[in-house]
MDAnalysis code that builds the backbone (N, CA, C; Angstrom):
import MDAnalysis as mda
import numpy as np

u = mda.Universe.empty(648, n_residues=216, atom_resindex=np.repeat(np.arange(216), 3), trajectory=True)
u.add_TopologyAttr("name", ["N", "CA", "C"] * 216)
u.add_TopologyAttr("resid", np.arange(1, 217))
u.add_TopologyAttr("resname", ["MET", "ILE", "ALA", "THR", "ARG", "ILE", "VAL", "LEU", "PRO", "GLU", "LEU", "LEU", "ASP", "GLU", "LEU", "PRO", "SER", "ASP", "SER", "PRO", "ALA", "ALA", "GLN", "HIS", "SER", "ARG", "ARG", "ASP", "LEU", "ARG", "ILE", "LEU", "ASN", "ARG", "LEU", "LEU", "GLY", "SER", "THR", "ALA", "TRP", "PHE", "GLY", "ARG", "VAL", "LEU", "ARG", "GLU", "HIS", "SER", "TRP", "SER", "GLY", "GLU", "ARG", "ALA", "LEU", "GLU", "ILE", "GLY", "ALA", "GLY", "THR", "GLY", "GLU", "LEU", "GLY", "ARG", "THR", "LEU", "SER", "THR", "VAL", "VAL", "PRO", "GLY", "LEU", "ALA", "GLY", "LEU", "ASP", "PHE", "ASN", "ARG", "ARG", "PRO", "LEU", "ASP", "TRP", "PRO", "GLY", "ASN", "ALA", "PRO", "TRP", "TYR", "GLU", "THR", "ASN", "VAL", "LEU", "LEU", "PHE", "SER", "ALA", "TRP", "LYS", "THR", "TYR", "PRO", "ILE", "VAL", "ILE", "GLY", "ASN", "LEU", "ILE", "PHE", "HIS", "HIS", "PHE", "ASP", "ARG", "ASP", "GLY", "LEU", "ALA", "ARG", "LEU", "GLY", "ALA", "ASN", "ILE", "ASN", "ALA", "HIS", "ALA", "ARG", "LEU", "LEU", "VAL", "ALA", "SER", "GLU", "PRO", "LEU", "ARG", "THR", "ARG", "ARG", "THR", "GLU", "ARG", "LEU", "PHE", "SER", "PHE", "VAL", "CYS", "PRO", "LEU", "ILE", "ARG", "ALA", "HIS", "PRO", "VAL", "THR", "ARG", "TYR", "ASP", "GLY", "ARG", "VAL", "SER", "ILE", "ASP", "ALA", "GLY", "PHE", "ARG", "GLY", "ASP", "GLU", "LEU", "PRO", "ARG", "LEU", "LEU", "ARG", "LEU", "ASP", "PRO", "ALA", "VAL", "TRP", "SER", "TRP", "ARG", "VAL", "HIS", "GLU", "THR", "TRP", "LEU", "GLY", "SER", "SER", "ARG", "LEU", "VAL", "ALA", "GLU", "ARG", "ARG", "VAL"])
u.atoms.positions = np.array([
    [8.689, -116.777, 51.943],
    [9.355, -116.665, 50.650],
    [10.312, -115.488, 50.667],
    [11.514, -115.679, 50.102],
    [12.475, -114.601, 49.914],
    [12.382, -114.198, 48.449],
    [11.875, -113.005, 48.205],
    [11.433, -112.654, 46.859],
    [12.571, -112.610, 45.841],
    [13.698, -112.020, 46.193],
    [14.748, -111.750, 45.213],
    [16.036, -112.478, 45.564],
    [16.678, -113.068, 44.561],
    [17.989, -113.684, 44.760],
    [19.024, -112.607, 45.070],
    [19.875, -112.887, 46.037],
    [21.009, -112.023, 46.357],
    [22.253, -112.903, 46.331],
    [23.180, -112.622, 45.427],
    [24.383, -113.436, 45.261],
    [25.574, -112.682, 45.845],
    [26.143, -113.239, 46.906],
    [27.298, -112.648, 47.579],
    [28.412, -113.689, 47.671],
    [29.674, -113.242, 47.814],
    [30.782, -114.196, 47.967],
    [30.621, -115.021, 49.243],
    [31.089, -116.256, 49.187],
    [31.068, -117.136, 50.350],
    [32.475, -117.284, 50.912],
    [32.571, -117.378, 52.223],
    [33.864, -117.395, 52.890],
    [34.709, -118.605, 52.508],
    [34.083, -119.769, 52.382],
    [34.830, -120.986, 52.101],
    [35.596, -120.887, 50.782],
    [35.041, -120.174, 49.810],
    [35.699, -120.046, 48.510],
    [37.012, -119.285, 48.606],
    [37.183, -118.485, 49.655],
    [38.378, -117.659, 49.788],
    [39.417, -118.258, 50.734],
    [39.080, -119.333, 51.431],
    [39.988, -119.915, 52.420],
    [40.959, -120.899, 51.780],
    [42.208, -120.971, 52.262],
    [43.108, -122.047, 51.828],
    [42.482, -123.398, 52.138],
    [42.619, -124.336, 51.216],
    [41.927, -125.615, 51.367],
    [42.384, -126.396, 52.595],
    [43.614, -126.122, 53.065],
    [44.118, -126.872, 54.223],
    [43.943, -126.126, 55.540],
    [43.220, -125.014, 55.534],
    [43.018, -124.269, 56.772],
    [42.030, -125.005, 57.665],
    [42.186, -124.909, 59.001],
    [41.243, -125.585, 59.902],
    [39.797, -125.168, 59.668],
    [39.578, -123.888, 59.379],
    [38.202, -123.429, 59.141],
    [37.603, -124.097, 57.907],
    [38.403, -124.192, 56.836],
    [37.906, -124.834, 55.611],
    [37.631, -126.312, 55.841],
    [38.519, -126.990, 56.560],
    [38.326, -128.411, 56.812],
    [37.074, -128.658, 57.659],
    [36.873, -127.811, 58.663],
    [35.676, -127.959, 59.505],
    [34.420, -127.682, 58.690],
    [34.460, -126.650, 57.857],
    [33.283, -126.302, 57.059],
    [32.949, -127.409, 56.060],
    [33.971, -128.014, 55.447],
    [33.710, -129.117, 54.523],
    [33.144, -130.331, 55.260],
    [33.596, -130.543, 56.484],
    [33.004, -131.601, 57.308],
    [31.530, -131.314, 57.537],
    [31.188, -130.046, 57.817],
    [29.789, -129.664, 58.002],
    [28.978, -129.940, 56.741],
    [29.554, -129.606, 55.576],
    [28.837, -129.806, 54.317],
    [28.573, -131.281, 54.062],
    [29.519, -132.129, 54.429],
    [29.289, -133.568, 54.268],
    [28.109, -134.026, 55.116],
    [28.036, -133.526, 56.337],
    [26.921, -133.888, 57.214],
    [25.600, -133.374, 56.641],
    [25.594, -132.124, 56.193],
    [24.371, -131.537, 55.648],
    [23.907, -132.287, 54.406],
    [24.852, -132.690, 53.549],
    [24.470, -133.452, 52.363],
    [23.836, -134.784, 52.733],
    [24.374, -135.412, 53.781],
    [23.762, -136.672, 54.223],
    [22.345, -136.430, 54.738],
    [22.170, -135.369, 55.512],
    [20.838, -135.069, 56.039],
    [19.854, -134.770, 54.912],
    [20.326, -134.108, 53.868],
    [19.464, -133.760, 52.740],
    [19.214, -134.949, 51.812],
    [20.014, -135.995, 51.942],
    [19.858, -137.157, 51.066],
    [20.298, -136.894, 49.643],
    [21.224, -135.968, 49.450],
    [21.583, -135.538, 48.099],
    [22.261, -136.637, 47.294],
    [23.214, -137.347, 47.904],
    [23.951, -138.373, 47.155],
    [23.012, -139.462, 46.665],
    [22.132, -139.931, 47.538],
    [21.190, -140.977, 47.141],
    [20.281, -140.488, 46.022],
    [19.849, -139.217, 46.098],
    [18.974, -138.675, 45.058],
    [19.683, -138.613, 43.713],
    [20.907, -138.112, 43.681],
    [21.660, -138.081, 42.418],
    [21.808, -139.480, 41.849],
    [22.112, -140.452, 42.707],
    [22.264, -141.817, 42.225],
    [20.999, -142.352, 41.584],
    [19.859, -142.116, 42.222],
    [18.587, -142.591, 41.660],
    [18.306, -141.950, 40.304],
    [18.518, -140.642, 40.216],
    [18.232, -139.940, 38.962],
    [19.134, -140.440, 37.838],
    [20.418, -140.611, 38.132],
    [21.343, -141.045, 37.089],
    [21.045, -142.478, 36.655],
    [20.662, -143.326, 37.580],
    [20.295, -144.697, 37.195],
    [19.080, -144.697, 36.264],
    [18.174, -143.783, 36.500],
    [16.941, -143.746, 35.704],
    [17.135, -143.065, 34.356],
    [17.979, -142.041, 34.291],
    [18.012, -141.182, 33.107],
    [19.291, -141.261, 32.274],
    [20.364, -141.843, 32.802],
    [21.590, -141.905, 32.001],
    [21.522, -143.051, 31.009],
    [22.217, -142.879, 29.898],
    [22.295, -143.909, 28.869],
    [23.623, -144.641, 28.981],
    [23.646, -145.887, 28.589],
    [24.859, -146.694, 28.667],
    [26.000, -146.032, 27.885],
    [27.138, -145.907, 28.536],
    [28.315, -145.358, 27.870],
    [28.418, -143.851, 27.905],
    [27.384, -143.162, 28.387],
    [27.458, -141.703, 28.448],
    [28.463, -141.257, 29.506],
    [29.133, -140.135, 29.229],
    [30.075, -139.564, 30.175],
    [29.408, -138.396, 30.901],
    [29.799, -138.227, 32.149],
    [29.193, -137.178, 32.979],
    [30.279, -136.282, 33.551],
    [29.915, -135.028, 33.774],
    [30.800, -134.027, 34.360],
    [30.125, -133.439, 35.583],
    [30.808, -133.512, 36.734],
    [30.323, -132.824, 37.922],
    [31.035, -131.492, 38.031],
    [30.300, -130.399, 37.944],
    [30.906, -129.087, 38.110],
    [30.844, -128.704, 39.589],
    [31.887, -128.015, 40.052],
    [31.967, -127.703, 41.472],
    [32.124, -128.957, 42.305],
    [33.029, -129.832, 41.884],
    [33.148, -131.152, 42.505],
    [33.821, -131.124, 43.868],
    [34.428, -130.005, 44.257],
    [34.975, -129.854, 45.599],
    [36.038, -130.882, 45.943],
    [35.832, -131.592, 47.030],
    [36.789, -132.607, 47.451],
    [36.408, -134.005, 46.973],
    [35.394, -134.101, 46.113],
    [35.145, -135.331, 45.374],
    [34.245, -136.365, 45.998],
    [33.638, -136.083, 47.165],
    [32.831, -137.111, 47.828],
    [31.663, -137.588, 46.956],
    [30.929, -136.642, 46.395],
    [29.772, -137.012, 45.577],
    [30.212, -137.760, 44.328],
    [31.202, -137.228, 43.629],
    [31.650, -137.846, 42.383],
    [32.195, -139.251, 42.568],
    [32.915, -139.475, 43.676],
    [33.443, -140.822, 43.921],
    [32.312, -141.838, 44.028],
    [31.234, -141.457, 44.712],
    [30.099, -142.370, 44.836],
    [29.390, -142.553, 43.506],
    [29.166, -141.455, 42.787],
    [28.409, -141.532, 41.540],
    [29.192, -142.188, 40.410],
    [30.522, -142.286, 40.552],
    [31.314, -142.936, 39.506],
    [30.996, -144.425, 39.420],
    [30.357, -144.981, 40.450],
    [29.911, -146.374, 40.362],
    [28.643, -146.487, 39.518],
    [27.934, -145.359, 39.347],
    [26.727, -145.340, 38.521],
    [27.076, -144.937, 37.089],
    [27.920, -143.906, 36.953],
    [28.389, -143.442, 35.648],
    [29.915, -143.594, 35.640],
    [30.425, -144.720, 35.152],
    [31.873, -144.954, 35.201],
    [32.654, -143.848, 34.503],
    [33.782, -143.448, 35.125],
    [34.623, -142.425, 34.521],
    [34.090, -141.029, 34.659],
    [33.145, -140.812, 35.589],
    [32.615, -139.469, 35.812],
    [33.763, -138.490, 36.075],
    [33.742, -137.357, 35.413],
    [34.805, -136.355, 35.545],
    [34.412, -135.296, 36.557],
    [35.411, -134.725, 37.221],
    [35.181, -133.644, 38.163],
    [35.825, -132.361, 37.688],
    [35.196, -131.256, 38.035],
    [35.722, -129.938, 37.685],
    [35.601, -129.031, 38.900],
    [36.718, -128.373, 39.246],
    [36.703, -127.494, 40.400],
    [37.958, -126.629, 40.383],
    [37.915, -125.521, 41.152],
    [39.114, -124.723, 41.365],
    [40.186, -125.529, 42.110],
    [39.755, -126.437, 42.990],
    [40.679, -127.195, 43.826],
    [41.434, -128.241, 43.017],
    [42.563, -128.658, 43.572],
    [43.346, -129.708, 42.942],
    [42.615, -131.044, 43.006],
    [43.049, -131.943, 42.131],
    [42.482, -133.290, 42.107],
    [42.641, -133.946, 43.472],
    [41.555, -134.417, 44.077],
    [41.669, -135.096, 45.373],
    [42.531, -136.358, 45.262],
    [43.255, -136.656, 46.315],
    [44.146, -137.803, 46.301],
    [43.385, -139.109, 46.101],
    [42.152, -139.169, 46.594],
    [41.368, -140.400, 46.477],
    [40.361, -140.353, 45.331],
    [40.539, -139.419, 44.391],
    [39.686, -139.397, 43.207],
    [39.989, -140.629, 42.360],
    [38.972, -141.293, 41.779],
    [39.224, -142.522, 41.010],
    [40.276, -142.308, 39.919],
    [41.197, -143.262, 39.815],
    [42.319, -143.112, 38.893],
    [41.923, -142.999, 37.439],
    [40.795, -143.611, 37.049],
    [40.382, -143.580, 35.647],
    [39.457, -142.408, 35.327],
    [39.224, -141.550, 36.310],
    [38.267, -140.449, 36.130],
    [39.020, -139.134, 35.936],
    [38.707, -138.390, 34.865],
    [39.386, -137.106, 34.648],
    [39.055, -136.093, 35.742],
    [39.958, -135.149, 35.939],
    [39.758, -134.033, 36.861],
    [40.252, -132.762, 36.184],
    [39.399, -131.740, 36.146],
    [39.753, -130.465, 35.539],
    [39.868, -129.406, 36.628],
    [41.062, -128.889, 36.823],
    [41.287, -127.836, 37.806],
    [41.199, -126.493, 37.080],
    [40.001, -125.939, 37.039],
    [39.788, -124.752, 36.229],
    [38.507, -124.032, 36.651],
    [38.328, -122.846, 36.118],
    [37.093, -122.086, 36.263],
    [36.067, -122.655, 35.290],
    [34.901, -123.020, 35.789],
    [33.895, -123.645, 34.929],
    [33.506, -122.742, 33.767],
    [33.588, -121.422, 33.945],
    [33.223, -120.509, 32.862],
    [34.278, -120.479, 31.759],
    [35.456, -121.043, 32.037],
    [36.523, -121.104, 31.038],
    [36.682, -122.507, 30.454],
    [35.883, -123.449, 30.930],
    [35.982, -124.832, 30.477],
    [35.560, -124.939, 29.013],
    [36.286, -125.769, 28.244],
    [36.033, -125.815, 26.798],
    [35.661, -127.197, 26.269],
    [35.625, -128.217, 27.135],
    [35.380, -129.578, 26.644],
    [33.959, -130.051, 26.927],
    [32.998, -129.154, 26.885],
    [31.610, -129.502, 27.212],
    [31.059, -130.608, 26.316],
    [31.439, -130.607, 25.047],
    [30.841, -131.565, 24.120],
    [31.209, -133.006, 24.459],
    [32.224, -133.193, 25.318],
    [32.628, -134.535, 25.725],
    [31.656, -135.142, 26.729],
    [30.835, -134.286, 27.372],
    [30.031, -134.738, 28.508],
    [28.547, -134.424, 28.286],
    [27.782, -135.426, 27.841],
    [26.345, -135.211, 27.644],
    [25.558, -135.082, 28.946],
    [26.155, -135.513, 30.067],
    [25.494, -135.379, 31.369],
    [26.271, -134.369, 32.201],
    [25.565, -133.380, 32.745],
    [26.162, -132.375, 33.633],
    [25.421, -132.445, 34.959],
    [26.181, -132.565, 36.051],
    [25.564, -132.567, 37.373],
    [26.216, -131.492, 38.234],
    [25.452, -130.963, 39.163],
    [25.982, -129.953, 40.067],
    [25.247, -129.983, 41.387],
    [25.997, -130.029, 42.470],
    [25.417, -130.023, 43.809],
    [25.883, -128.767, 44.535],
    [24.960, -127.864, 44.816],
    [25.254, -126.628, 45.544],
    [26.321, -125.808, 44.835],
    [26.170, -125.644, 43.514],
    [27.133, -124.866, 42.744],
    [26.470, -123.754, 41.949],
    [25.291, -123.983, 41.394],
    [24.678, -122.988, 40.517],
    [24.306, -121.708, 41.265],
    [24.020, -121.813, 42.569],
    [23.632, -120.608, 43.308],
    [24.782, -119.628, 43.474],
    [26.013, -120.053, 43.188],
    [27.166, -119.147, 43.271],
    [27.169, -118.105, 42.147],
    [26.372, -118.317, 41.108],
    [26.453, -117.484, 39.913],
    [25.295, -116.502, 39.830],
    [25.610, -115.296, 39.377],
    [24.575, -114.294, 39.149],
    [23.889, -114.567, 37.814],
    [23.002, -113.686, 37.431],
    [22.218, -113.887, 36.210],
    [23.105, -114.066, 34.979],
    [24.127, -113.221, 34.844],
    [25.004, -113.308, 33.681],
    [25.812, -114.603, 33.688],
    [26.318, -114.986, 34.860],
    [27.074, -116.225, 34.955],
    [26.245, -117.444, 34.619],
    [24.999, -117.471, 35.078],
    [24.117, -118.587, 34.767],
    [23.795, -118.634, 33.279],
    [23.638, -117.481, 32.668],
    [23.384, -117.454, 31.226],
    [24.583, -118.021, 30.462],
    [25.809, -117.698, 30.911],
    [27.009, -118.229, 30.249],
    [27.102, -119.741, 30.426],
    [26.841, -120.223, 31.637],
    [26.820, -121.663, 31.855],
    [25.749, -122.330, 31.001],
    [24.586, -121.713, 30.983],
    [23.474, -122.284, 30.232],
    [23.742, -122.374, 28.746],
    [24.511, -121.433, 28.204],
    [24.832, -121.476, 26.774],
    [25.597, -122.754, 26.434],
    [26.525, -123.159, 27.299],
    [27.283, -124.388, 27.058],
    [26.422, -125.622, 27.277],
    [25.578, -125.585, 28.302],
    [24.688, -126.718, 28.547],
    [23.704, -126.874, 27.395],
    [23.132, -125.770, 26.945],
    [22.202, -125.806, 25.812],
    [22.851, -126.374, 24.564],
    [24.119, -126.014, 24.351],
    [24.794, -126.409, 23.122],
    [25.196, -127.880, 23.113],
    [25.493, -128.453, 24.280],
    [26.155, -129.756, 24.271],
    [25.508, -130.835, 25.138],
    [24.803, -130.488, 26.190],
    [24.341, -131.508, 27.143],
    [23.031, -132.154, 26.698],
    [22.801, -133.358, 27.200],
    [21.520, -134.042, 27.020],
    [20.740, -134.084, 28.318],
    [21.483, -134.146, 29.449],
    [20.850, -134.297, 30.761],
    [21.543, -133.382, 31.755],
    [20.756, -132.631, 32.520],
    [21.274, -131.768, 33.577],
    [20.581, -132.146, 34.882],
    [21.380, -132.398, 35.920],
    [20.842, -132.771, 37.224],
    [21.480, -131.851, 38.262],
    [20.650, -131.170, 39.048],
    [21.180, -130.190, 39.998],
    [20.365, -130.189, 41.275],
    [21.065, -129.987, 42.388],
    [20.415, -129.795, 43.683],
    [20.964, -128.510, 44.284],
    [20.063, -127.593, 44.631],
    [20.452, -126.262, 45.090],
    [19.622, -125.863, 46.310],
    [20.041, -124.834, 47.031],
    [19.220, -124.373, 48.164],
    [17.864, -123.843, 47.699],
    [16.855, -124.165, 48.465],
    [15.516, -123.633, 48.234],
    [15.409, -122.308, 48.988],
    [15.105, -121.251, 48.287],
    [15.151, -119.897, 48.850],
    [13.840, -119.561, 49.563],
    [13.745, -120.021, 50.811],
    [12.558, -119.725, 51.623],
    [12.987, -119.433, 53.061],
    [12.109, -118.758, 53.789],
    [12.356, -118.525, 55.211],
    [12.373, -119.844, 55.979],
    [11.562, -120.785, 55.527],
    [11.545, -122.098, 56.185],
    [12.924, -122.737, 56.115],
    [13.569, -122.674, 54.937],
    [14.914, -123.230, 54.800],
    [15.880, -122.546, 55.757],
    [15.765, -121.231, 55.884],
    [16.624, -120.495, 56.818],
    [16.410, -120.979, 58.250],
    [15.154, -121.173, 58.626],
    [14.866, -121.606, 59.996],
    [15.402, -123.014, 60.250],
    [15.226, -123.909, 59.283],
    [15.746, -125.268, 59.436],
    [17.264, -125.263, 59.550],
    [17.915, -124.449, 58.722],
    [19.374, -124.368, 58.764],
    [19.841, -123.844, 60.122],
    [19.188, -122.808, 60.623],
    [19.552, -122.256, 61.928],
    [19.349, -123.273, 63.049],
    [18.342, -124.125, 62.900],
    [18.079, -125.157, 63.905],
    [19.152, -126.248, 63.884],
    [19.587, -126.635, 62.679],
    [20.525, -127.752, 62.540],
    [21.947, -127.357, 62.932],
    [22.345, -126.125, 62.672],
    [23.740, -125.724, 62.879],
    [24.267, -126.042, 64.285],
    [23.551, -125.695, 65.358],
    [24.070, -126.039, 66.685],
    [24.148, -127.547, 66.918],
    [23.230, -128.297, 66.323],
    [23.208, -129.745, 66.535],
    [24.442, -130.421, 65.949],
    [24.954, -129.892, 64.816],
    [26.133, -130.494, 64.189],
    [27.409, -129.741, 64.533],
    [27.274, -128.745, 65.432],
    [28.410, -127.913, 65.831],
    [29.081, -127.268, 64.610],
    [28.254, -126.646, 63.801],
    [28.726, -126.041, 62.559],
    [29.685, -124.888, 62.838],
    [30.687, -124.799, 61.996],
    [31.683, -123.726, 62.093],
    [31.028, -122.391, 61.715],
    [31.505, -121.262, 62.255],
    [30.968, -119.951, 61.844],
    [31.010, -119.725, 60.339],
    [32.027, -120.279, 59.664],
    [32.082, -120.154, 58.200],
    [30.860, -120.820, 57.576],
    [30.525, -122.003, 58.058],
    [29.354, -122.718, 57.537],
    [28.073, -121.947, 57.812],
    [27.966, -121.391, 59.009],
    [26.750, -120.656, 59.373],
    [26.568, -119.432, 58.485],
    [27.652, -118.727, 58.221],
    [27.563, -117.549, 57.355],
    [27.270, -117.973, 55.910],
    [28.070, -118.909, 55.396],
    [27.906, -119.317, 54.003],
    [26.536, -119.936, 53.753],
    [25.995, -120.645, 54.738],
    [24.678, -121.245, 54.560],
    [23.600, -120.204, 54.341],
    [23.660, -119.138, 55.123],
    [22.662, -118.064, 54.948],
    [22.835, -117.384, 53.591],
    [24.088, -117.162, 53.183],
    [24.349, -116.564, 51.873],
    [23.826, -117.480, 50.765],
    [24.061, -118.791, 50.912],
    [23.618, -119.753, 49.901],
    [22.102, -119.771, 49.756],
    [21.395, -119.736, 50.872],
    [19.933, -119.757, 50.815],
    [19.411, -118.496, 50.125],
    [20.005, -117.349, 50.433],
    [19.574, -116.102, 49.788],
    [19.830, -116.118, 48.283],
    [20.806, -116.926, 47.852],
    [21.133, -117.020, 46.422],
    [20.485, -118.228, 45.766],
    [19.654, -118.954, 46.512],
    [19.038, -120.166, 45.999],
    [17.909, -119.895, 45.027],
    [17.102, -120.909, 44.787],
    [16.112, -120.844, 43.712],
    [14.736, -121.291, 44.206],
    [13.725, -120.813, 43.492],
    [12.346, -121.231, 43.702],
    [11.719, -121.558, 42.356],
    [10.791, -122.518, 42.368],
    [10.098, -122.863, 41.136],
    [11.078, -123.223, 40.033],
    [10.787, -122.744, 38.828],
    [11.671, -123.057, 37.702],
    [12.629, -121.914, 37.391],
    [13.048, -121.173, 38.427],
    [13.999, -120.079, 38.216],
    [15.309, -120.571, 37.607],
    [15.850, -121.693, 38.116],
    [17.151, -122.137, 37.619],
    [17.126, -122.473, 36.132],
    [16.219, -123.329, 35.634],
    [16.248, -123.590, 34.195],
    [15.989, -122.344, 33.360],
    [15.202, -121.419, 33.875],
    [14.947, -120.200, 33.100],
    [16.155, -119.265, 33.128],
    [16.859, -119.193, 34.265],
    [18.076, -118.379, 34.310],
    [19.186, -118.989, 33.449],
    [19.179, -120.320, 33.319],
    [20.108, -120.978, 32.401],
    [19.664, -120.831, 30.949],
    [18.468, -120.298, 30.776],
    [17.878, -120.059, 29.445],
    [17.676, -121.353, 28.669],
    [17.262, -122.391, 29.391],
    [16.891, -123.618, 28.709],
    [15.606, -123.374, 27.925],
    [15.606, -123.769, 26.680],
    [14.464, -123.557, 25.799],
    [13.442, -124.664, 26.044],
    [12.228, -124.341, 26.504],
    [11.238, -125.392, 26.774],
    [10.813, -126.163, 25.525],
    [11.106, -125.616, 24.348],
    [10.832, -126.371, 23.128],
    [11.884, -127.456, 22.894],
    [13.044, -127.305, 23.529],
    [14.156, -128.238, 23.360],
    [14.327, -129.134, 24.580],
    [13.990, -128.591, 25.752],
    [14.203, -129.294, 27.012],
    [12.880, -129.543, 27.725],
    [12.789, -130.687, 28.385],
    [11.725, -130.905, 29.363],
    [12.392, -130.965, 30.729],
    [11.744, -130.399, 31.729],
    [12.347, -130.423, 33.054],
    [11.273, -130.511, 34.126],
    [11.730, -130.940, 35.290],
    [10.872, -130.901, 36.469],
    [11.720, -130.425, 37.639],
    [11.105, -129.650, 38.509],
    [11.759, -129.145, 39.710],
    [10.977, -129.646, 40.909],
    [11.690, -130.231, 41.854],
    [11.071, -130.729, 43.086],
    [11.644, -129.954, 44.263],
    [10.759, -129.345, 45.055],
    [11.186, -128.606, 46.241],
    [10.943, -129.489, 47.459],
    [12.020, -129.814, 48.175],
    [11.906, -130.755, 49.279],
    [11.562, -130.034, 50.580],
    [11.011, -130.802, 51.490],
    [10.637, -130.278, 52.810],
    [11.858, -129.789, 53.573],
    [13.023, -130.409, 53.321],
    [14.241, -130.057, 54.046],
    [14.998, -128.881, 53.427],
    [14.506, -128.357, 52.305],
    [15.085, -127.124, 51.792],
    [15.958, -127.244, 50.567],
    [15.692, -128.236, 49.713],
    [16.431, -128.365, 48.461],
    [15.517, -128.077, 47.280],
    [16.080, -127.438, 46.271],
    [15.411, -127.258, 44.981],
    [16.133, -128.143, 43.985],
    [15.465, -129.180, 43.503],
    [16.116, -130.194, 42.697],
    [15.581, -130.203, 41.267],
    [16.512, -130.105, 40.336],
    [16.183, -129.978, 38.917],
    [16.686, -131.193, 38.151],
    [15.794, -131.765, 37.340],
    [16.174, -132.762, 36.348],
    [15.690, -132.235, 35.002],
    [16.638, -131.904, 34.119],
    [16.299, -131.379, 32.794],
    [16.870, -132.301, 31.733],
    [16.028, -132.686, 30.774],
    [16.425, -133.635, 29.752],
    [16.061, -133.095, 28.373],
    [17.024, -133.201, 27.466],
    [16.770, -132.737, 26.104],
    [15.726, -133.621, 25.451],
    [14.773, -132.990, 24.785],
    [13.738, -133.742, 24.095],
    [14.342, -134.490, 22.910],
    [13.940, -135.728, 22.740],
    [14.467, -136.553, 21.637],
    [13.741, -136.192, 20.356],
])
């Protein structure tokens, strides 16, 4: 167990999106997401918990791989990221190129999803995000690094097998140190247990997965 979260900047966030290092690192992330089964898990959760006609927002949507797949489950799923709208993003799906902490249209999206994004924020940032989620969302679905030594060892083992870029190797260790254990994420988001019910599942491969739903 790694007792305390440590949030540090990640190299990929500072690289030009068209740089070879960034492209290689994003390729690594696609492979890691497949190994973790993240896309399939998000799809299952949304099929089970989303309501007909509800709109969803993926924060930290990156280059859009996850959102493109999930838009078949939640039509018109919107993406939000610092990066520009991907060329292959679905034409009917909104894209917000902005800082999530400055986003103002939360009430439009009762479903909020995030894959490997919440660990980027410190305590204050998570509280700010949580204030908007508390005010407007009905369903929150997130997959984040599980902060354990086991996760670190698994990551170190996999990196040579996928020929991970040094950026990926560095950022992965930073991400794990900033990850979550138990119900740290919903509590750091300040979700009120009287208003929200949630469950957190910690996977063998090193993911901390949260499904939080507003009580009816």
